[in-house]
N, C-alpha and C positions, 0 to 999 in steps of 0.2 A: 493625642498630638500627632500630626502626619509626616510623611518622612519628609516634606519639603516645606514645611513649613517654617525651620529655618535660615530659607530664601524668601521669607516676607518680608518686604521694607518694613512693615509696624512693627518684628521684630528684630528690628537692628541699631544698635546703638552708635552704630557710625551715619546711618543717616540725620538724625536730627543735630548728631554735632557739627554734620557736613552743612545742614540746611541754617542754622544758627550761624554760624559761623561766616559765611554768604549774606545772609540779612544781617548782622554786626557792622562785616564792611562794609554793605551798601550805607548803612546809616552812619557810619563815620565820615564818607565821601564829603560832603555839603561843610563840617566844620573843616576837616582834613584842608578843601579847594581855598577855603579863606587864607590859611597859612603855607599852601602852596604845598604841601606835603601827598605823595601816596600813604595808604600806611603802612607798606613794608616799610616805606621811606621814613615814616612819622616811630615806628618802633625801634628800629638803627637809632634816632636821634633819640628817643627813649632811655636808651642802653647809655647814649654820650653823656646826654643831662647826668645822669647819674654819676661814670664814671670820669668824664672828662677826657681822657683817652684811652684806648684799650686796643690791644690785638687785634684785627681782620679775623685771626682764629678764635678768640674768645668772644666776640662780637657773633662770628656766626653760631656759634656754641648759645651765645643765649639765647639767640633768635631762631634756632633748630634750622637754619639757613645753612648751607651746600658753600663754596665758593663759588660754582657757577650762577647762582642765584644771588647773591651778596654784593660783588663784584657789578654787576654793570648797575645797583642800588646806590653803591658809596663811590662808582664814577660821576653820576647823574649828582648827589648832596656834594659832590666837590665841583662839579661845575656851576653848581648855585651859590657858590662859596661859604658851602656851610661847616664845611669839613677841610681839613688838611690829610693826605696820605704820603706816610714815606717808610723809609726803611731802618730798621732798629740800629741804631748805631752797636748795640752789644751785637747781634745776633740778624745780618744782612737777611735770612730767612724769615724774618715773621716784619709784617708790615703795620706800621703804626696809625691807627685811625683815632683824628682828635680835633677838638671843636676848634673852628674858629671862632671869634669876638663874635661873627653876625649869624653863628649858629646857635651861640649862650643866648643872644638877645632872643631869638625864635621860643626861644622858652618861656619866655614872658607871655607871647601870643598864645601856647598851645598851652597854657596850665587851665583855661577852661574848658577844655576836650573833653577831660572824664566827666564832668558835672553833666556839660551838656549830653554826652551818652549816657550816665545813668538815669536824667529823665525820659531815657527812649525805653526805657526796659521796667515790665512790671512786676518785675522781681522786690522782693522787701530786702533791707540791707541783709538780714540774717539769713535770708534763701541765698542772694548773692555770694556772700562769704561761702555757705556748704557747697556751693554749686563751683567756685573757686577751688576750696579744697581737695571734692573730689576728683577735679579735671586737673589738679595738680599732682594729684596720685596716680592718677590715669595716667599723664606725661609720664613717670617714671617708666611705665613698662614700656615706651616705643623711645624711649630716649638711647 
């Protein structure tokens, strides 16, 4: 192995992750356009559909997003009438993000998106589950 082999693109784990991530987000676009969300808005809504309401700090932690990235997403979702943002009564420093009735109703329109995305992949269910497990483990290294 040569001194510079470590710099070959084919020897980087990050590149296929990067390329797949771009491809996956691109594949999501037509499905998310139907429900009026970007990918980042969609994953934020997924957390809210699961929790109903959550602090913006916890939401950012779930999504691995800093407040500078998350705040514009939340402002847009609020302007669409899908969420509310309000200061916590217990601690004014905490911003609580909650679903509106419209935000909750959007879940019914989004419920088919995961199946549509699965149909875009050539991975078997077993391979997809193994890839998920490996990626979750890798995420721990960078949390």
